[in-house]
C-alpha positions in Angstrom: 119.5 200.7 94.3 121.1 201.8 97.6 124.5 200.2 98.1 124.8 198.2 101.3 126.9 199.7 104.1 129.0 197.9 106.6 129.8 198.8 110.1 131.6 197.2 113.0 129.7 196.6 116.3 130.3 194.7 119.5 127.5 192.3 120.2 127.0 190.4 123.5 127.0 186.6 122.8 124.7 186.0 125.8 121.8 188.6 125.4 122.4 190.2 122.0 123.1 193.7 123.4 124.9 195.9 120.8 127.6 198.4 121.7 129.6 200.7 119.5 132.8 199.9 121.4 134.2 197.0 123.4 133.2 196.7 127.0 134.6 194.3 129.6 131.1 193.7 131.0 127.8 193.7 129.2 125.6 196.5 130.5 122.4 194.5 129.9 123.1 190.9 131.2 126.2 191.8 133.3 128.2 189.0 131.7 132.0 189.4 131.6 134.0 189.2 128.3 130.9 188.4 126.2 131.1 191.3 123.7 132.5 190.2 120.3 133.3 192.4 117.4 131.0 191.7 114.4 130.8 193.2 111.0 127.1 194.2 110.4 125.8 194.9 106.9 123.1 197.6 106.8 120.9 197.8 103.7 118.4 200.6 103.1 115.0 199.1 102.6 112.2 200.7 100.8 108.7 201.1 102.3 106.6 197.9 102.2 103.3 199.4 103.0 102.0 198.7 99.5 102.7 195.0 100.0 99.6 194.6 102.2 97.5 191.8 100.7 94.5 189.8 101.7 96.7 187.0 103.1 98.3 189.3 105.7 95.2 191.3 106.6 94.0 191.1 110.2 91.3 188.6 110.7 88.9 188.1 113.6 89.8 185.2 115.8 86.3 183.8 116.0 86.1 183.5 112.3 89.4 181.5 111.8 89.1 177.8 111.0 91.6 175.1 111.3 91.7 173.4 107.9 94.0 170.4 108.9 94.7 168.4 112.0 96.2 170.9 114.5 98.9 168.4 115.5 101.3 165.9 114.0 101.0 162.8 116.2 104.1 160.8 116.3 104.3 157.0 116.5 106.3 157.4 119.7 104.0 157.9 122.7 106.8 159.4 124.9 107.4 162.2 122.4 103.6 162.9 122.2 103.4 163.0 126.0 106.2 165.7 126.3 104.8 167.8 123.5 101.2 167.7 124.8 99.7 165.3 122.3 102.0 165.8 119.3 103.7 168.6 117.5 101.5 171.6 116.5 101.6 172.3 112.8 103.9 175.3 112.1 105.6 175.1 115.4 109.4 175.2 116.0 110.9 173.0 118.7 114.4 173.3 120.1 116.1 170.3 121.6 119.2 170.7 123.7 121.5 168.3 125.7 125.0 167.4 126.5 127.3 166.1 123.7 126.6 162.4 123.0 123.4 162.3 125.1 121.4 161.1 122.0 119.8 164.2 120.5 120.6 163.3 116.9 119.8 159.7 117.5 116.4 160.5 118.9 115.5 162.9 116.1 116.6 160.4 113.4 114.4 157.7 115.0 111.5 160.1 115.2 112.0 161.1 111.5 112.1 157.5 110.5 109.0 156.7 112.5 107.1 159.6 110.9 108.3 158.5 107.4 107.2 154.9 108.0 103.7 156.2 108.7 103.5 157.7 105.2 104.6 161.3 105.7 107.6 163.0 104.0 110.4 164.0 106.2 113.5 166.1 105.4 116.5 165.7 107.7 118.9 168.6 107.3 122.4 167.7 108.6 125.1 170.4 109.0 127.4 168.2 111.1 127.3 164.9 109.2 127.6 163.9 105.6 125.1 161.7 103.8 127.4 158.7 104.1 127.8 159.2 107.8 124.0 159.5 108.3 123.6 156.3 106.3 126.0 154.4 108.6 124.2 155.6 111.7 120.8 154.7 110.1 122.1 151.1 109.4 123.2 150.8 113.1 119.7 151.8 114.1 118.0 149.5 111.5 116.4 152.4 109.7 115.4 151.8 106.1 114.9 155.5 105.3 112.0 155.4 102.8 110.3 158.8 102.5 113.1 160.2 104.7 115.2 162.6 102.7 118.7 163.7 103.8 120.0 167.2 103.0 123.6 167.9 104.1 123.5 171.7 103.7 124.3 174.7 105.9 123.2 177.7 103.8 119.8 178.7 105.1 118.7 180.2 101.7 119.5 176.9 99.9 117.7 175.0 102.7 114.6 177.0 102.5 114.6 176.7 98.7 114.8 172.9 98.9 112.0 172.8 101.5 109.8 174.9 99.3 110.3 172.4 96.4 109.7 169.2 98.4 106.8 170.4 100.7 107.6 168.0 103.5 105.4 167.1 106.5 108.3 167.3 109.1 111.7 169.1 109.0 114.7 168.4 111.3 117.7 170.7 111.5 120.8 169.3 113.1 122.1 171.7 114.4 121.2 175.3 114.3 124.8 176.4 115.2 126.0 175.0 111.9 123.5 176.8 109.7 124.5 180.2 108.3 123.3 183.1 106.2 125.6 184.4 103.5 124.4 188.0 104.0 125.9 188.1 107.5 129.7 188.2 107.8 129.8 186.7 111.2 130.8 183.0 111.7 128.2 180.2 112.0 127.1 179.8 115.5 127.4 183.5 116.4 124.5 185.4 117.9 123.5 187.1 114.7 123.6 183.9 112.6 121.7 181.8 115.1 119.0 184.4 115.6 118.5 185.2 111.9 118.5 181.6 110.8 116.0 180.6 113.5 113.7 183.5 112.5 113.8 182.4 108.9 113.0 178.8 109.8 110.2 180.0 112.0 108.7 182.2 109.3 108.8 179.3 106.8 107.2 176.9 109.4 104.3 179.3 110.1 103.6 179.9 106.4 103.9 176.3 105.4 102.2 174.8 108.6 105.0 172.3 108.9 106.6 171.5 112.3 110.3 172.0 112.6 112.7 170.4 115.1 116.2 171.9 115.6 119.0 170.8 117.9 121.1 173.2 119.8 124.5 172.9 121.4 124.9 173.5 125.2 127.4 175.4 127.2 129.5 173.9 130.0 126.8 175.1 132.5 124.2 173.0 130.6 122.3 175.9 129.0 121.6 176.0 125.3 124.5 177.8 123.6 123.8 181.1 121.9 121.6 184.0 122.8 118.8 183.6 125.3 116.5 185.1 122.7 116.8 181.8 120.8 114.6 180.1 123.4 112.1 183.0 123.2 111.8 182.7 119.4 110.9 179.0 119.3 107.6 177.5 120.5 108.9 174.5 122.4 112.2 174.0 124.3 113.2 170.4 125.2 116.1 169.1 127.1 117.4 165.5 126.9 119.0 164.6 130.2 120.8 161.6 131.6 123.8 160.6 133.7 126.9 159.4 132.0 126.8 156.1 133.9 123.2 155.4 133.2 121.5 154.1 130.0 118.3 156.0 130.8 117.4 159.4 129.2 114.7 161.8 130.2 113.2 164.2 127.7 112.0 167.2 129.7 110.0 170.3 128.5 111.0 173.7 129.9 108.8 175.7 127.5 105.7 174.7 125.6 103.3 177.2 124.1 100.8 174.5 123.3 100.9 172.2 126.4 102.2 171.5 129.8 105.9 171.9 130.8 105.7 169.3 133.5 105.6 166.2 131.4 108.6 164.0 130.8 109.4 161.1 128.5 111.7 158.3 129.6 113.9 156.4 127.1 116.6 153.7 127.4 119.7 153.9 125.3 120.6 150.6 123.7 122.4 149.1 120.7 119.4 150.0 118.4 119.1 153.6 119.7 116.7 155.0 122.2 113.8 152.8 123.2 110.7 154.0 125.0 110.1 153.1 128.6 106.3 152.8 129.1 106.6 151.9 132.8 109.4 153.9 134.3 108.5 153.0 137.9 109.2 149.4 137.2 112.6 150.3 135.8 113.6 152.6 138.7 112.6 149.9 141.2 114.1 146.9 139.4 116.9 146.5 142.0 115.0 147.6 145.0 115.5 145.4 148.1 112.3 145.3 150.1 112.8 146.3 153.7 116.4 147.4 153.3 117.9 149.7 155.9 118.1 153.3 154.6 116.0 152.6 151.5 112.5 154.0 151.0 110.2 154.1 148.0 108.7 157.5 147.3 106.0 158.6 144.9 106.8 161.6 142.8 104.8 163.3 140.1 106.2 164.3 136.8 103.4 166.3 135.1 100.4 163.9 135.0 102.6 160.8 135.4 103.2 159.3 138.9 106.6 157.7 139.3 107.8 155.4 142.1 111.5 155.7 142.8 113.9 154.4 145.4 115.5 156.9 147.7 118.5 155.9 149.7 120.2 157.6 152.7 123.3 156.8 154.6 124.4 158.4 157.9 127.9 158.2 159.3 129.7 159.7 162.3 131.7 162.7 161.2 135.2 162.2 162.4 137.0 165.0 160.6 135.7 168.5 160.5 132.0 169.6 160.4 129.4 167.1 159.2 128.7 167.0 155.5 125.5 166.9 153.6 125.5 165.4 150.1 122.4 165.3 148.0 122.3 163.4 144.7 119.0 163.5 142.9 117.2 165.5 145.6 117.1 169.2 146.3 120.0 170.2 148.7 117.8 172.7 150.5 115.1 170.1 151.2 117.7 167.8 152.6 118.9 170.5 155.0 115.3 171.2 156.0 114.5 167.6 156.7 117.7 167.0 158.7 117.0 170.1 160.8 113.4 169.0 161.5 114.5 165.4 162.4 117.0 166.8 164.9 114.7 169.4 166.5 111.2 167.8 166.3 111.7 164.1 166.1 114.6 163.5 168.5 117.0 162.2 165.9 120.3 164.0 166.7 122.1 164.4 163.4 124.4 167.3 164.5 127.5 165.1 164.2 126.4 162.9 161.3 127.4 162.9 157.7 124.3 162.5 155.6 124.3 161.2 152.0 121.2 160.8 150.0 120.7 159.4 146.5 117.9 158.7 144.1 118.5 155.4 142.3 118.5 155.5 138.5 119.7 159.0 138.1 116.3 160.6 138.3 116.0 164.1 139.9 113.2 164.5 142.5 112.6 168.1 143.4 109.0 168.2 144.7 108.3 168.4 148.5 106.3 165.2 148.4 109.6 163.3 148.8 110.3 164.9 152.2 108.7 162.1 154.2 110.7 159.5 152.2 113.9 161.4 152.9 113.2 161.6 156.6 112.4 157.8 156.8 115.5 156.9 154.9 117.7 159.0 157.1 116.1 157.8 160.3 116.3 154.2 159.1 120.1 154.5 158.5 120.7 156.4 161.7 118.8 154.0 164.0 119.8 150.9 161.9 116.1 149.9 161.6 114.3 148.5 158.5 111.5 150.3 156.8 108.2 148.4 156.7 108.3 146.0 153.7 106.0 147.1 150.9 105.8 150.7 152.1 105.5 153.9 150.0 106.1 157.2 151.7 104.2 160.3 150.5 104.2 163.7 152.3 105.6 167.2 152.7 107.3 168.2 156.0 106.8 171.6 157.7 109.3 173.4 159.9 107.3 172.5 163.0 107.4 168.8 162.2 103.9 168.5 160.8 103.1 166.5 157.7 101.3 168.4 154.9 99.1 167.1 152.2 100.4 166.7 148.6 98.4 167.0 145.4 97.1 164.0 143.3 97.4 161.6 146.3 94.9 159.2 144.7 96.9 158.8 141.6 100.1 158.2 143.5 98.4 155.5 145.6 97.0 153.9 142.5 100.5 153.7 140.9 101.7 152.0 144.1 98.9 149.5 144.0 99.7 148.7 140.3 103.2 147.8 141.3 102.2 145.6 144.2 102.9 147.8 147.2 100.6 147.2 150.2 101.2 150.2 152.5 101.2 153.9 151.9 102.3 156.3 154.7 100.5 159.7 154.1 99.8 162.9 156.1 96.8 162.9 158.4 95.5 166.1 156.7 95.0 164.2 153.4 91.5 164.1 151.9 89.2 161.4 153.1 90.3 158.0 151.7 89.0 154.5 152.1 90.8 152.4 154.6 91.9 150.1 151.7 92.4 151.8 148.3 92.9 149.3 145.5 94.4 146.8 147.9 96.7 149.4 149.6 96.4 150.1 153.3 96.7 153.8 154.0 98.5 154.8 157.2 98.1 158.4 158.3 100.5 160.3 160.5 100.3 163.9 161.7 103.9 164.5 162.5 107.4 163.3 161.6 107.7 161.6 164.9 104.5 159.6 164.3 105.6 158.7 160.8 108.9 157.3 162.1 107.0 155.3 164.7 104.6 153.8 162.0 107.2 153.4 159.2 110.1 151.7 160.9 110.2 148.1 162.0 110.7 148.0 165.8 112.7 145.1 167.2 110.6 142.7 169.4 111.2 142.5 173.1 112.1 138.9 172.8 114.9 139.8 170.4 116.1 142.4 172.8 116.1 140.0 175.6 118.1 137.4 173.6 120.6 140.1 172.6 
């Protein structure tokens, strides 16, 4: 047998580039001070050509058959929505998020729900002991039948236990704590994370068992470790939420088996994360109808239309140049809308501070919210109310025209379901009935027309009295 050899190499902790000597800047990803010295064990491997068997022989795709159900459907509909109908058997999903956001809580609840439905679940904890997990499960009112806890960090022992138990779902919390004894680098390093994830992926594919792993994040919010980690797994999810808000949004940024536009909404409470089946009602719970500087807009998250309240405040800039502050909306879209209002709609904002905010901590990045931003800014600047019961939907062009947005009928249907009576939409929208599900559709061709239709004008009698 050939004796293993060891060598020292410098490996980039961001992209995995290997260098024989230390460099201040990685030549591959251009990251500074990312190369770390690592001892690499090299073992001469014999040829494995003779290991070819019937199981690993190439097979024609048309002749393959799915023996079992292709997906594991969870009892939680929000998880199924984000995953595209459930977890594909043999897939590996990576969940990231800020510390304390609720990743472990969510996975423990999902594991308990799957176990309650009759399946066997193994929860591998590298950060908590069995007693600590038991305390957390009691707080969440989880009984834990058919839910097995394995507090282990050695990947070889983990895979051996999984082979013995044959579970239906595996959760690893977290991948940065799992290590391989053959590698001399510390747990969480690029080599350990990559190799452990690859071994979990191979086991998942061979056993047709879905695996969920959690990952730490950097201060920039990206998943810690090499970017190749996100390329290895099948699904990448992020659990997002503001520190001051109880609501959490589970967002998919990669999904080989479904759409990446779907989101799941949860509310953090004393019993853990609870599903929010009607997010629009939650985000509009404190909406004051007809308030100045407040507009309801309809945004689309995947196939789900959401109604959210968008607020704007304008104030005369007394010191220095005027500021633009965007919370929950794209800063570039705010600058675009402010410029169009000044140049095309006669709303001079050159000396005004403009602050926009989306209530509830939701982030709205699609252009369909442009018209709502414009109405909110104009309402605050002119001190005029927005028409009560109005929902604004439309994209704004640089010449001041309103452009059509996709899935307009679904947005209007969501507005009707929540009791709104008016929808302000672009004139170029597809032909709609004058009244759609009890909602009156108002069409405008330009931003100036939209401001005329969407803002409540004071009566002449009131002006005379003033």
